[in-house]
Backbone of each chain as ProteinMPNN parsed JSONL, in Angstrom:
{"seq_chain_A": "XXXXXXXXXXXXXXXXXXXXXXXXXXXXXXXXXXXXXXXXXXXXXXXXXXXXXXXXXXXXXXXXXXXXXXXXXXXXXXXXXXXXXXXXXXXXXXXXXXXXXXXXXXXXXXXXXXXXXXXXXXXXXXXXXXXXXXXXXXXXXXXXXXXXXXXXXXXXXXXXXX", "coords_chain_A": {"N_chain_A": [[35.169, -9.319, -59.737], [34.552, -12.134, -62.032], [35.182, -12.653, -65.47], [33.82, -15.233, -66.888], [33.191, -16.825, -68.779], [35.58, -16.195, -70.69], [37.606, -17.254, -69.22], [37.14, -20.212, -68.544], [36.749, -20.564, -71.087], [39.5, -20.431, -72.101], [41.127, -21.965, -69.892], [39.729, -24.733, -70.604], [40.325, -24.847, -73.515], [42.698, -24.88, -73.83], [44.227, -27.077, -72.696], [43.863, -27.737, -69.997], [44.473, -29.614, -67.287], [41.962, -29.344, -64.956], [39.174, -29.275, -61.861], [36.217, -27.642, -61.528], [36.135, -25.531, -58.874], [34.168, -24.842, -55.202], [32.354, -21.366, -55.357], [31.328, -21.289, -58.079], [30.968, -24.521, -59.363], [29.066, -24.628, -57.236], [27.245, -23.177, -58.235], [26.318, -24.563, -60.33], [24.929, -27.099, -59.718], [23.33, -26.107, -59.15], [22.613, -24.309, -56.888], [21.666, -20.95, -55.177], [23.157, -19.34, -54.556], [25.703, -16.446, -54.929], [29.018, -16.006, -56.262], [32.226, -14.074, -56.646], [34.591, -15.383, -57.917], [36.611, -17.781, -59.465], [37.423, -20.758, -58.839], [39.575, -23.054, -58.423], [40.272, -26.462, -58.723], [43.801, -27.839, -59.573], [45.961, -29.652, -61.74], [48.947, -31.011, -61.211], [51.254, -31.468, -62.053], [54.053, -31.65, -64.205], [53.707, -30.518, -67.175], [51.123, -29.486, -67.315], [51.284, -27.394, -65.751], [52.796, -26.042, -67.496], [50.773, -25.053, -69.695], [49.028, -24.111, -67.523], [49.812, -21.694, -67.493], [50.456, -20.971, -70.51], [47.394, -20.971, -70.772], [46.71, -18.984, -68.825], [47.954, -16.845, -68.837], [47.809, -14.374, -70.332], [45.549, -13.024, -69.522], [47.357, -11.895, -67.185], [47.905, -12.785, -64.811], [48.138, -11.42, -60.948], [49.205, -11.71, -57.992], [46.742, -11.886, -55.484], [46.523, -9.356, -53.487], [49.824, -8.199, -52.924], [51.625, -5.686, -52.995], [51.128, -2.889, -56.058], [53.814, -2.015, -56.976], [55.106, -3.799, -56.623], [56.971, -6.686, -58.41], [55.872, -9.523, -59.809], [55.829, -12.628, -61.497], [53.825, -14.419, -63.491], [54.681, -17.198, -63.796], [55.662, -21.112, -65.588], [57.433, -21.858, -63.428], [56.662, -19.834, -61.051], [54.446, -21.341, -59.95], [55.39, -23.43, -59.63], [56.285, -23.283, -57.171], [55.011, -23.408, -55.119], [51.556, -23.724, -53.814], [48.87, -23.261, -53.417], [47.156, -20.976, -55.035], [45.702, -17.204, -55.09], [44.695, -15.875, -57.748], [44.379, -11.653, -59.039], [43.435, -11.258, -61.529], [42.924, -9.3, -65.23], [40.789, -10.232, -66.055], [38.794, -10.716, -64.038], [38.958, -12.215, -60.643], [40.849, -15.45, -60.173], [41.621, -18.74, -58.276], [43.578, -21.057, -57.481], [44.237, -23.839, -56.736], [46.104, -26.718, -54.99], [45.204, -28.636, -53.874], [42.285, -30.206, -52.112], [40.715, -29.198, -48.89], [39.283, -32.073, -47.289], [38.322, -33.116, -50.088], [40.887, -33.486, -51.492], [43.854, -33.86, -53.463], [44.053, -33.066, -57.099], [43.432, -35.385, -58.19], [41.876, -36.582, -56.923], [39.61, -34.694, -56.73], [39.43, -35.352, -59.606], [38.117, -37.446, -60.001], [36.26, -37.397, -58.229], [34.37, -35.83, -59.202], [31.754, -34.487, -61.742], [30.706, -34.13, -65.232], [30.381, -31.368, -66.724], [28.357, -29.153, -69.234], [29.67, -26.184, -70.531], [29.066, -23.26, -71.815], [30.075, -24.503, -75.084], [31.815, -26.387, -74.167], [33.339, -29.197, -72.763], [33.221, -29.69, -69.291], [34.792, -30.838, -66.659], [33.07, -31.005, -62.968], [33.281, -30.262, -59.545], [31.598, -32.882, -57.171], [28.475, -32.753, -55.743], [28.229, -33.993, -53.577], [31.015, -34.041, -53.093], [31.973, -31.524, -52.862], [29.996, -30.922, -50.401], [31.219, -32.267, -48.698], [33.678, -30.168, -47.942], [33.411, -27.505, -47.659], [32.599, -28.465, -45.38], [35.0, -29.699, -44.107], [36.314, -26.731, -44.498], [34.452, -25.578, -43.056], [33.956, -22.124, -42.759], [32.521, -19.445, -41.709], [30.999, -18.491, -44.042], [31.145, -21.131, -45.547], [29.48, -21.999, -44.019], [26.9, -20.721, -44.346], [26.457, -21.681, -46.891], [26.252, -24.506, -46.68], [23.706, -25.947, -45.675], [21.875, -25.232, -47.619], [22.796, -26.572, -50.251], [23.053, -29.26, -48.427], [20.306, -30.032, -48.595], [19.668, -29.861, -51.719], [21.205, -32.268, -52.312], [19.776, -34.179, -50.543], [17.081, -33.455, -52.307], [17.54, -35.183, -54.49], [18.052, -37.83, -53.86], [16.963, -40.617, -53.74], [16.527, -42.494, -51.885], [15.539, -40.777, -49.678], [13.025, -41.072, -49.138]], "CA_chain_A": [[33.675, -10.042, -60.774], [35.161, -13.107, -62.992], [34.794, -13.128, -66.743], [33.7, -16.563, -66.316], [33.482, -17.652, -70.439], [36.953, -15.87, -70.511], [38.229, -17.579, -68.171], [36.957, -21.187, -68.458], [37.621, -21.677, -72.505], [41.279, -20.759, -72.079], [41.211, -23.434, -69.383], [39.784, -25.481, -71.992], [40.719, -24.433, -74.799], [44.477, -25.192, -73.61], [43.948, -28.663, -72.325], [44.073, -27.783, -68.879], [43.524, -30.324, -66.394], [41.212, -28.689, -63.435], [38.391, -28.878, -61.337], [36.003, -26.344, -61.024], [35.471, -25.744, -57.352], [33.672, -23.306, -54.823], [30.749, -21.228, -56.24], [30.852, -21.505, -59.796], [30.877, -25.199, -59.199], [27.413, -25.114, -56.386], [25.799, -22.614, -58.847], [25.878, -25.211, -61.327], [24.626, -27.733, -59.305], [21.638, -25.224, -58.802], [22.495, -23.982, -55.988], [21.151, -19.306, -55.912], [24.571, -18.832, -53.958], [26.331, -16.295, -55.817], [30.097, -15.813, -56.019], [32.704, -13.507, -57.478], [35.233, -15.382, -58.431], [36.543, -18.378, -59.739], [38.317, -21.5, -57.602], [40.633, -24.639, -59.597], [41.844, -27.564, -58.535], [44.417, -28.544, -60.941], [46.485, -31.071, -61.673], [50.735, -30.262, -60.648], [52.503, -32.339, -63.112], [54.922, -30.076, -65.118], [52.602, -30.469, -68.754], [49.608, -28.76, -66.247], [51.69, -26.307, -65.249], [52.59, -25.098, -68.47], [49.262, -25.344, -69.765], [47.828, -23.338, -67.403], [50.632, -20.339, -68.045], [49.601, -20.271, -71.92], [45.913, -20.442, -70.672], [46.001, -17.954, -67.748], [48.935, -15.667, -68.687], [47.215, -13.985, -71.062], [45.085, -12.374, -68.787], [48.223, -10.883, -66.799], [47.406, -12.775, -62.938], [49.003, -10.941, -59.973], [48.636, -12.377, -57.091], [46.322, -10.519, -54.933], [47.164, -8.028, -52.261], [50.666, -7.886, -52.699], [51.302, -3.993, -53.952], [51.082, -2.875, -57.909], [54.92, -1.811, -57.348], [56.271, -5.0, -56.527], [57.3, -7.147, -59.825], [55.431, -9.965, -60.31], [56.186, -12.68, -62.675], [53.599, -15.714, -63.466], [55.543, -18.457, -64.83], [56.148, -22.248, -64.665], [58.498, -21.75, -62.447], [56.308, -19.241, -60.025], [53.853, -21.925, -59.982], [55.795, -24.753, -58.92], [57.181, -23.208, -55.998], [53.34, -22.497, -54.566], [50.551, -24.993, -54.409], [47.212, -22.223, -53.343], [47.378, -19.366, -55.179], [45.147, -16.496, -54.981], [45.448, -14.071, -58.115], [44.117, -11.352, -59.481], [43.498, -10.986, -63.439], [42.663, -8.544, -65.526], [39.325, -10.575, -66.422], [38.567, -10.44, -62.513], [39.697, -13.202, -59.175], [41.035, -17.44, -60.204], [41.751, -19.888, -57.294], [43.647, -22.276, -58.04], [44.372, -25.421, -55.96], [46.372, -27.941, -55.734], [44.325, -29.669, -52.96], [40.521, -29.132, -52.122], [40.053, -29.49, -47.822], [38.261, -32.567, -46.784], [38.081, -33.837, -50.538], [42.247, -34.42, -51.584], [44.173, -33.646, -54.453], [43.331, -33.031, -58.237], [42.899, -36.668, -58.782], [40.566, -37.092, -55.652], [39.279, -34.0, -56.589], [38.723, -35.796, -60.545], [37.474, -39.056, -59.292], [35.054, -36.919, -57.751], [33.933, -34.649, -60.513], [30.765, -34.871, -62.747], [31.361, -33.252, -66.365], [28.902, -29.895, -67.333], [28.258, -28.764, -70.838], [28.703, -25.011, -70.483], [30.138, -22.612, -73.267], [29.706, -25.838, -75.473], [32.707, -27.649, -73.703], [32.848, -30.326, -71.016], [33.857, -29.206, -67.993], [34.617, -31.072, -64.66], [32.77, -30.081, -62.226], [33.32, -31.296, -58.101], [30.029, -33.145, -57.334], [27.349, -32.355, -55.003], [29.142, -35.114, -52.26], [32.723, -33.993, -52.454], [31.312, -30.039, -52.658], [29.329, -30.674, -49.194], [32.594, -32.45, -47.476], [34.848, -29.394, -48.653], [32.54, -26.807, -46.928], [32.56, -29.666, -43.777], [36.045, -29.29, -43.506], [36.573, -26.299, -44.681], [33.781, -24.819, -41.971], [34.055, -20.88, -42.662], [30.937, -19.089, -41.758], [30.413, -18.548, -45.006], [30.95, -22.721, -45.426], [28.713, -22.939, -43.016], [25.641, -20.369, -45.121], [26.16, -22.231, -48.014], [26.168, -26.166, -46.403], [22.095, -25.842, -45.758], [21.514, -25.411, -49.244], [24.001, -28.417, -50.652], [22.359, -30.704, -48.062], [18.96, -29.757, -49.315], [19.687, -30.007, -53.225], [21.409, -33.766, -51.924], [18.571, -34.468, -49.863], [16.13, -33.938, -53.017], [18.166, -36.235, -55.391], [18.456, -39.076, -52.819], [16.253, -41.404, -54.357], [16.157, -42.888, -50.548], [15.831, -39.956, -48.808], [11.714, -40.894, -47.965]], "C_chain_A": [[34.917, -10.766, -61.921], [34.818, -13.077, -64.514], [34.17, -14.877, -66.899], [33.651, -17.401, -67.982], [34.547, -17.438, -70.858], [37.402, -17.148, -69.913], [37.877, -19.498, -68.305], [36.992, -21.676, -70.212], [38.683, -21.379, -73.054], [41.427, -21.648, -71.351], [40.898, -24.44, -70.832], [40.079, -26.025, -72.969], [42.854, -25.206, -75.695], [44.197, -26.717, -72.74], [43.736, -28.494, -70.93], [43.45, -28.481, -67.484], [43.09, -29.961, -64.876], [39.646, -29.404, -63.149], [37.361, -27.974, -61.26], [35.227, -26.981, -59.875], [34.403, -24.559, -57.256], [32.803, -22.812, -55.398], [30.298, -21.413, -57.238], [30.114, -23.339, -59.83], [29.126, -25.735, -58.515], [26.783, -24.427, -57.89], [25.698, -23.328, -59.963], [25.312, -26.141, -60.354], [23.227, -27.394, -58.665], [21.577, -24.424, -57.392], [22.319, -22.176, -56.291], [22.317, -19.179, -55.06], [25.132, -18.192, -55.073], [27.816, -15.413, -55.59], [30.776, -14.739, -56.928], [33.69, -14.118, -58.088], [35.8, -16.546, -59.052], [37.255, -19.01, -58.888], [38.584, -22.626, -58.974], [41.292, -25.068, -58.872], [42.897, -27.943, -59.956], [45.792, -28.953, -60.478], [48.491, -30.414, -61.776], [51.117, -31.256, -61.491], [52.633, -30.908, -63.996], [53.948, -29.224, -66.501], [51.694, -29.416, -67.965], [50.287, -26.851, -66.398], [52.066, -24.94, -66.01], [51.51, -25.117, -69.533], [48.218, -24.525, -69.173], [48.228, -22.289, -67.198], [50.0, -19.861, -69.083], [47.898, -20.272, -71.614], [45.823, -19.087, -69.82], [47.028, -16.55, -68.835], [48.627, -14.034, -69.777], [46.601, -12.67, -70.492], [45.957, -11.707, -66.912], [48.244, -11.326, -65.063], [48.575, -11.854, -62.391], [48.742, -11.335, -59.238], [48.251, -10.891, -55.898], [46.491, -10.213, -53.282], [48.856, -7.969, -52.108], [51.337, -6.148, -53.738], [51.345, -3.965, -55.203], [52.603, -2.278, -58.274], [55.741, -2.512, -57.468], [55.835, -6.2, -57.721], [56.618, -8.807, -59.586], [55.397, -10.865, -61.511], [55.266, -14.791, -62.551], [53.704, -16.813, -64.744], [55.283, -20.149, -64.24], [56.629, -22.425, -62.944], [58.068, -21.135, -60.382], [55.129, -20.661, -59.4], [53.841, -22.955, -58.926], [56.638, -24.272, -57.354], [56.238, -22.708, -55.12], [52.78, -24.288, -55.095], [49.372, -24.716, -54.964], [47.646, -21.384, -53.631], [45.967, -18.465, -55.258], [45.632, -14.976, -55.976], [43.927, -13.349, -58.594], [44.35, -10.592, -61.392], [43.173, -10.27, -64.156], [40.948, -8.948, -65.9], [39.01, -11.381, -64.706], [39.904, -11.682, -61.599], [39.619, -14.399, -60.048], [41.741, -17.269, -58.622], [42.173, -20.505, -57.499], [44.538, -22.735, -56.33], [44.696, -26.764, -55.586], [45.501, -29.124, -54.938], [42.869, -28.628, -51.957], [40.444, -29.445, -49.918], [38.936, -30.471, -47.567], [37.816, -33.609, -48.654], [39.782, -34.82, -50.79], [43.125, -33.25, -52.755], [43.403, -33.244, -55.631], [42.762, -34.495, -59.092], [42.329, -37.26, -58.165], [39.541, -35.996, -56.334], [38.014, -34.421, -58.386], [37.655, -37.085, -60.452], [35.872, -38.059, -58.667], [33.673, -35.671, -58.078], [32.531, -35.082, -61.255], [31.104, -33.64, -64.6], [29.546, -32.816, -66.467], [29.079, -29.542, -68.288], [27.935, -27.142, -70.748], [29.537, -23.978, -71.228], [30.421, -23.721, -74.093], [31.335, -26.372, -75.016], [32.436, -28.497, -72.607], [33.626, -29.934, -70.293], [34.159, -30.005, -66.461], [33.879, -30.265, -63.913], [32.765, -30.793, -60.576], [31.544, -31.638, -57.861], [29.291, -32.446, -56.493], [28.223, -32.377, -53.221], [30.002, -34.19, -51.662], [32.34, -32.45, -52.18], [31.031, -30.516, -50.786], [30.684, -30.965, -48.015], [33.585, -31.355, -47.67], [34.185, -28.586, -47.731], [32.475, -27.814, -45.892], [33.504, -29.007, -43.407], [36.828, -27.564, -43.226], [36.269, -24.708, -43.002], [34.428, -23.137, -41.377], [33.128, -20.158, -42.388], [30.627, -18.747, -43.257], [30.149, -20.274, -46.059], [29.721, -22.713, -45.292], [26.953, -22.133, -43.376], [25.228, -20.993, -46.083], [25.555, -23.954, -47.191], [24.487, -26.511, -46.752], [21.807, -25.942, -47.126], [22.127, -26.801, -49.761], [23.331, -29.552, -50.149], [20.903, -30.999, -48.694], [19.026, -31.138, -50.735], [19.837, -32.026, -52.448], [20.3, -34.527, -51.226], [17.589, -34.896, -51.096], [15.961, -34.919, -54.309], [17.91, -37.509, -54.708], [16.877, -39.729, -52.61], [15.224, -42.317, -52.826], [16.126, -42.235, -49.639], [14.155, -39.914, -48.133], [11.34, -42.057, -48.741]], "O_chain_A": [[35.852, -10.175, -62.462], [33.804, -13.756, -64.677], [35.222, -15.445, -67.191], [34.114, -18.53, -68.142], [34.949, -18.358, -71.571], [37.424, -18.11, -70.681], [38.927, -20.057, -67.986], [37.201, -22.832, -70.58], [39.026, -21.771, -74.169], [41.978, -22.575, -71.944], [41.646, -24.734, -71.764], [40.132, -27.202, -73.327], [43.53, -25.554, -76.663], [43.565, -26.302, -71.769], [43.222, -29.546, -70.549], [42.459, -28.162, -66.827], [43.729, -30.233, -63.86], [39.029, -29.976, -64.048], [37.862, -27.07, -60.591], [34.446, -27.914, -59.687], [33.92, -23.789, -58.086], [32.177, -23.578, -56.13], [29.121, -21.671, -57.487], [28.962, -23.504, -60.232], [28.34, -26.599, -58.903], [25.975, -25.054, -58.574], [24.946, -22.824, -60.798], [24.966, -25.191, -59.652], [22.402, -28.028, -58.008], [20.523, -23.992, -56.925], [22.704, -21.798, -57.398], [22.028, -18.022, -54.756], [25.231, -18.815, -56.13], [27.849, -14.379, -54.923], [30.142, -14.389, -57.924], [33.973, -13.479, -59.101], [34.958, -16.459, -59.946], [37.853, -18.326, -58.058], [37.992, -22.855, -60.029], [42.349, -24.701, -58.36], [42.553, -28.25, -61.097], [46.463, -28.765, -59.464], [48.934, -29.469, -62.428], [51.25, -32.197, -60.708], [52.001, -29.895, -64.296], [53.647, -28.052, -66.73], [51.859, -28.272, -68.388], [49.931, -25.766, -66.86], [51.945, -23.74, -65.762], [52.127, -25.333, -70.575], [47.123, -24.205, -69.636], [47.409, -21.512, -66.709], [49.26, -18.878, -69.093], [47.198, -19.523, -72.295], [44.989, -18.221, -70.083], [46.549, -15.548, -69.366], [49.228, -12.96, -69.781], [46.954, -11.536, -70.814], [45.389, -11.287, -65.904], [48.509, -10.51, -64.181], [49.606, -11.555, -62.994], [47.562, -11.65, -59.392], [48.77, -9.819, -55.585], [46.545, -10.898, -52.261], [49.199, -7.636, -50.974], [51.33, -5.873, -54.938], [51.618, -5.048, -55.721], [52.868, -2.027, -59.449], [56.812, -2.374, -58.058], [54.675, -6.562, -57.918], [57.409, -9.315, -58.791], [55.046, -10.345, -62.57], [55.667, -15.82, -62.005], [53.214, -17.094, -65.838], [54.917, -20.497, -63.117], [56.261, -22.903, -61.871], [58.511, -21.461, -59.28], [55.169, -20.81, -58.179], [53.099, -23.3, -58.007], [57.422, -24.951, -56.692], [56.472, -21.731, -54.409], [53.075, -25.224, -55.839], [48.801, -25.135, -55.971], [48.462, -20.767, -52.947], [44.995, -19.169, -55.534], [46.225, -13.928, -55.721], [42.821, -13.888, -58.614], [45.086, -9.832, -62.021], [42.109, -10.307, -63.538], [40.059, -8.102, -65.993], [39.081, -12.594, -64.508], [41.099, -11.89, -61.807], [38.581, -14.577, -60.686], [42.177, -16.289, -58.017], [41.396, -21.302, -58.025], [45.094, -22.182, -55.381], [43.967, -27.747, -55.726], [45.232, -30.247, -55.365], [42.598, -27.512, -51.513], [39.691, -30.417, -49.856], [37.775, -30.06, -47.569], [37.135, -34.632, -48.571], [40.024, -36.001, -50.543], [42.953, -32.031, -52.769], [42.2, -33.038, -55.468], [42.056, -34.656, -60.087], [42.059, -38.426, -58.453], [38.439, -36.51, -56.522], [36.825, -34.168, -58.578], [36.551, -37.317, -60.945], [34.681, -38.312, -58.85], [32.723, -35.084, -57.56], [32.348, -36.299, -61.247], [31.694, -32.564, -64.695], [28.42, -33.308, -66.391], [30.287, -29.507, -68.524], [26.813, -26.639, -70.807], [30.762, -24.014, -71.121], [31.502, -24.117, -73.655], [31.963, -26.807, -75.982], [31.53, -28.477, -71.773], [34.807, -29.802, -70.615], [33.712, -29.649, -65.371], [33.896, -29.04, -64.027], [32.209, -31.886, -60.463], [30.577, -30.961, -58.21], [29.542, -31.242, -56.541], [28.568, -31.594, -52.336], [30.024, -33.681, -50.542], [32.458, -32.18, -50.985], [31.975, -30.378, -50.008], [31.041, -30.335, -47.02], [34.697, -31.85, -47.483], [34.409, -29.05, -46.613], [31.46, -27.292, -45.432], [33.425, -28.025, -42.67], [37.545, -27.205, -42.292], [36.893, -23.824, -42.414], [35.007, -22.852, -40.329], [32.487, -20.251, -43.434], [29.411, -18.889, -43.387], [29.31, -20.494, -46.933], [28.896, -23.2, -46.065], [25.937, -22.647, -42.908], [24.037, -21.075, -46.381], [24.384, -24.315, -47.309], [24.073, -27.122, -47.737], [21.465, -27.028, -47.594], [21.714, -27.931, -49.502], [23.01, -30.544, -50.804], [20.532, -32.066, -49.182], [18.742, -32.331, -50.846], [18.9, -32.781, -52.189], [20.102, -35.68, -51.607], [17.209, -36.059, -51.23], [14.964, -35.308, -54.917], [17.381, -38.315, -55.473], [15.999, -39.502, -51.777], [14.037, -42.614, -52.695], [16.572, -42.696, -48.588], [13.818, -39.23, -47.167], [10.296, -42.658, -48.488]]}, "seq_chain_B": "XXXXXXXXXXXXXXXXXXXXXXXXXXXXXXXXXXXXXXXXXXXXXXXXXXXXXXXXXXXXXXXXXX", "coords_chain_B": {"N_chain_B": [[7.009, -41.963, -56.203], [8.632, -38.909, -55.028], [9.246, -36.608, -56.918], [12.321, -34.416, -57.352], [12.531, -32.31, -56.883], [9.31, -31.226, -56.245], [9.676, -32.308, -53.701], [11.435, -30.524, -52.668], [9.764, -28.508, -52.835], [7.643, -29.285, -50.956], [8.781, -30.007, -48.551], [9.589, -32.883, -46.371], [8.471, -32.856, -43.112], [11.226, -32.311, -40.126], [13.082, -33.361, -42.53], [16.056, -32.425, -44.039], [15.78, -30.626, -46.352], [13.349, -29.255, -45.763], [15.247, -28.339, -43.079], [16.734, -27.069, -44.575], [14.677, -24.976, -45.433], [13.46, -23.45, -42.902], [15.738, -22.16, -42.451], [16.412, -20.579, -43.703], [16.839, -20.485, -46.056], [15.326, -20.08, -49.653], [14.01, -21.664, -51.298], [12.305, -21.617, -53.632], [13.846, -21.088, -55.386], [15.521, -21.956, -55.76], [14.417, -23.82, -56.69], [13.748, -22.552, -59.065], [16.221, -22.964, -60.436], [16.634, -24.875, -60.939], [15.327, -26.23, -62.823], [16.421, -25.163, -64.883], [19.325, -24.769, -67.519], [22.974, -25.637, -67.77], [24.262, -24.142, -68.821], [23.095, -22.295, -68.589], [21.968, -21.448, -66.164], [24.998, -20.794, -65.397], [25.011, -18.593, -67.232], [23.137, -16.828, -65.601], [24.668, -16.493, -63.736], [26.499, -14.954, -63.929], [25.402, -12.687, -64.94], [24.701, -12.34, -62.281], [26.441, -11.158, -61.181], [27.557, -8.832, -62.834], [25.73, -7.111, -62.289], [26.2, -7.137, -59.47], [28.378, -5.465, -59.619], [27.532, -3.284, -60.49], [25.813, -2.068, -58.816], [28.0, -1.408, -57.411], [29.103, 0.743, -58.372], [27.193, 2.567, -57.864], [26.746, 2.932, -55.062], [29.179, 3.881, -54.491], [28.909, 6.219, -56.344], [27.229, 7.69, -55.081], [27.886, 8.167, -52.652], [30.075, 9.73, -53.237], [29.16, 12.118, -54.572], [28.361, 12.973, -51.669]], "CA_chain_B": [[8.249, -41.616, -55.537], [7.981, -38.08, -55.349], [10.489, -35.981, -57.591], [12.995, -33.363, -56.377], [11.132, -30.359, -57.145], [8.006, -31.84, -55.353], [10.368, -32.463, -52.384], [11.827, -29.069, -52.36], [8.334, -27.056, -52.565], [6.797, -29.499, -50.011], [9.441, -30.799, -47.562], [9.32, -33.616, -45.136], [8.798, -32.675, -41.988], [12.691, -33.248, -40.01], [14.344, -34.021, -42.995], [17.181, -31.352, -44.527], [15.411, -29.454, -47.561], [13.301, -28.248, -44.192], [15.845, -27.412, -42.147], [17.317, -25.283, -45.062], [14.17, -24.061, -45.647], [14.069, -22.841, -41.54], [17.683, -21.747, -42.053], [16.629, -19.216, -44.655], [17.069, -20.422, -47.837], [14.411, -20.171, -50.536], [13.491, -23.111, -52.237], [11.576, -21.556, -54.657], [15.071, -20.205, -55.774], [16.821, -23.856, -56.062], [13.571, -24.849, -57.747], [14.298, -22.879, -60.786], [17.306, -23.154, -61.162], [16.707, -27.112, -61.277], [14.275, -26.352, -64.504], [17.164, -24.286, -66.359], [20.473, -26.428, -68.138], [23.567, -25.796, -66.64], [24.275, -22.775, -69.541], [21.445, -20.87, -68.48], [22.664, -21.518, -64.59], [26.176, -19.99, -65.261], [24.683, -17.396, -67.809], [22.974, -16.597, -64.221], [25.192, -16.639, -61.926], [27.28, -13.852, -64.523], [24.363, -11.449, -64.5], [24.151, -11.508, -61.055], [27.897, -10.736, -60.573], [27.685, -7.588, -63.525], [24.342, -6.917, -61.526], [26.946, -6.027, -58.039], [29.225, -4.234, -59.693], [26.971, -2.025, -61.152], [25.16, -1.907, -57.381], [28.863, -1.438, -55.814], [29.19, 1.341, -58.799], [26.157, 3.366, -57.811], [27.203, 3.244, -54.664], [30.072, 4.278, -54.555], [28.828, 7.516, -56.972], [26.459, 9.156, -54.706], [29.236, 8.724, -51.617], [31.046, 10.713, -53.331], [28.702, 12.795, -54.104], [27.75, 13.161, -50.168]], "C_chain_B": [[8.328, -40.168, -55.811], [9.805, -37.448, -56.489], [11.731, -34.93, -56.686], [12.662, -32.126, -56.17], [9.456, -30.683, -56.149], [8.837, -31.991, -53.93], [10.735, -31.676, -51.67], [10.601, -28.737, -52.002], [7.368, -28.328, -51.534], [7.791, -30.748, -49.183], [9.09, -31.147, -46.317], [9.791, -33.244, -43.811], [10.174, -33.39, -40.897], [13.205, -33.361, -40.991], [15.757, -32.131, -43.592], [16.522, -30.401, -45.516], [14.589, -29.113, -45.889], [14.242, -27.521, -42.996], [16.134, -25.986, -42.797], [16.234, -24.255, -44.829], [13.358, -23.436, -44.296], [15.195, -21.854, -41.126], [17.497, -20.598, -42.78], [16.622, -18.844, -46.151], [15.652, -20.479, -48.642], [14.7, -21.109, -51.31], [13.412, -22.95, -52.969], [12.572, -22.13, -56.304], [15.68, -21.45, -56.504], [15.721, -24.402, -57.326], [13.821, -24.518, -59.001], [15.343, -22.628, -61.194], [17.933, -24.379, -61.501], [15.927, -26.597, -63.023], [15.439, -25.832, -65.645], [18.602, -25.374, -66.855], [21.403, -25.13, -67.55], [24.221, -24.347, -67.135], [23.668, -21.134, -69.05], [21.763, -20.426, -66.668], [23.489, -20.591, -64.746], [26.213, -18.416, -66.209], [24.154, -16.334, -66.406], [23.727, -15.45, -63.258], [26.309, -14.758, -62.698], [26.873, -13.051, -64.58], [24.087, -11.037, -63.113], [25.665, -10.738, -60.643], [27.964, -9.205, -61.09], [26.864, -6.532, -62.424], [25.499, -6.155, -59.741], [27.494, -5.543, -58.285], [28.824, -3.489, -60.133], [26.495, -1.423, -60.083], [26.852, -1.186, -56.65], [29.253, 0.384, -56.87], [28.498, 2.845, -57.886], [26.734, 3.431, -56.773], [28.125, 4.302, -53.741], [30.329, 5.909, -55.241], [28.161, 8.191, -55.629], [26.835, 8.712, -53.097], [29.843, 9.567, -52.206], [30.645, 12.135, -53.811], [28.25, 13.974, -52.814], [28.987, 14.311, -49.814]], "O_chain_B": [[8.076, -39.957, -56.997], [10.954, -37.88, -56.581], [11.814, -34.876, -55.459], [12.605, -31.231, -55.326], [8.86, -29.855, -55.46], [8.168, -31.584, -52.98], [10.636, -31.681, -50.443], [10.338, -28.668, -50.801], [6.172, -28.036, -51.489], [7.616, -31.966, -49.189], [8.583, -30.471, -45.423], [10.945, -33.246, -43.382], [10.278, -34.61, -40.768], [14.377, -33.58, -40.686], [15.83, -30.989, -43.14], [16.855, -29.225, -45.37], [15.292, -28.754, -44.944], [14.026, -26.536, -42.289], [16.049, -24.813, -42.435], [16.399, -23.145, -44.324], [12.396, -22.777, -44.689], [15.476, -21.16, -40.15], [18.251, -19.638, -42.623], [16.518, -17.895, -46.928], [14.784, -21.076, -48.006], [15.744, -21.217, -51.952], [14.071, -23.63, -53.755], [12.418, -22.793, -57.33], [16.167, -21.644, -57.618], [15.933, -25.033, -58.362], [14.049, -25.298, -59.925], [15.52, -22.078, -62.281], [18.982, -24.793, -61.994], [16.362, -26.843, -64.148], [15.405, -26.014, -66.862], [18.734, -26.549, -66.515], [20.988, -24.072, -67.077], [24.631, -23.512, -66.329], [23.733, -19.905, -69.101], [21.749, -19.303, -66.164], [23.134, -19.469, -64.385], [26.989, -17.471, -66.069], [24.689, -15.243, -66.21], [23.58, -14.423, -62.597], [26.637, -13.781, -62.025], [27.623, -12.108, -64.327], [23.548, -10.008, -62.705], [25.768, -9.825, -59.823], [28.287, -8.319, -60.299], [27.284, -5.493, -61.914], [25.432, -5.052, -59.199], [27.717, -4.655, -57.462], [29.621, -2.591, -60.406], [26.61, -0.197, -60.099], [26.864, -0.577, -55.58], [29.666, 1.283, -56.137], [29.111, 3.814, -57.438], [27.719, 4.133, -57.003], [27.921, 5.088, -52.817], [31.28, 6.653, -55.003], [28.652, 9.236, -55.202], [25.948, 8.967, -52.283], [30.287, 10.42, -51.437], [31.348, 13.13, -53.641], [27.957, 15.168, -52.864], [29.033, 14.847, -48.707]]}, "name": "protein", "num_of_chains": 2, "seq": "XXXXXXXXXXXXXXXXXXXXXXXXXXXXXXXXXXXXXXXXXXXXXXXXXXXXXXXXXXXXXXXXXXXXXXXXXXXXXXXXXXXXXXXXXXXXXXXXXXXXXXXXXXXXXXXXXXXXXXXXXXXXXXXXXXXXXXXXXXXXXXXXXXXXXXXXXXXXXXXXXXXXXXXXXXXXXXXXXXXXXXXXXXXXXXXXXXXXXXXXXXXXXXXXXXXXXXXXXXXXXXXXXXXX"}
């Protein structure tokens, strides 16, 4: 389980450039889907990597799946040497993606995002259309399960659907 | 023109909404979410996560007793 308020407020308050994707984004678009983690598409600029570390460092991120006895350093260098990360933290699982399949990198994700206000902060959230494109591109069983709901939501808001 | 809520509660045959209903999606749950603010939706999600954690704990405790 992820402590959403802690994670999202830390990211926004540190001016991290990110777009909410995945299950939390789907929930904000009114789906009843329940996720357990937080997925972000993030900007890979050096400045943003520093901000990401400032925002999330206090939650002691570690790469998920590596043995506890192995050392792991969460810093700009670690982020610079990879693109997509799955972290366990003291507040839950956080996944960082430099690129979203079916959508693109942060710049494209930002263009295809909409603003939601949560925890008294404005947060960029991947649009319903882009979430559908991402789910169609990923096409895993869990994506196939949520797609009918997303397509129904899109149709409900489409003035040309009837 | 029908509102999103009206479309979800009475799907047109052959529509994506009807497909979702036939797939097994409870459309009334979506309508319930649409009536809420983004903050309420995110609070609901957090509550559901906490409930799952409690369920897991209860299941583990029961397995340990056996």
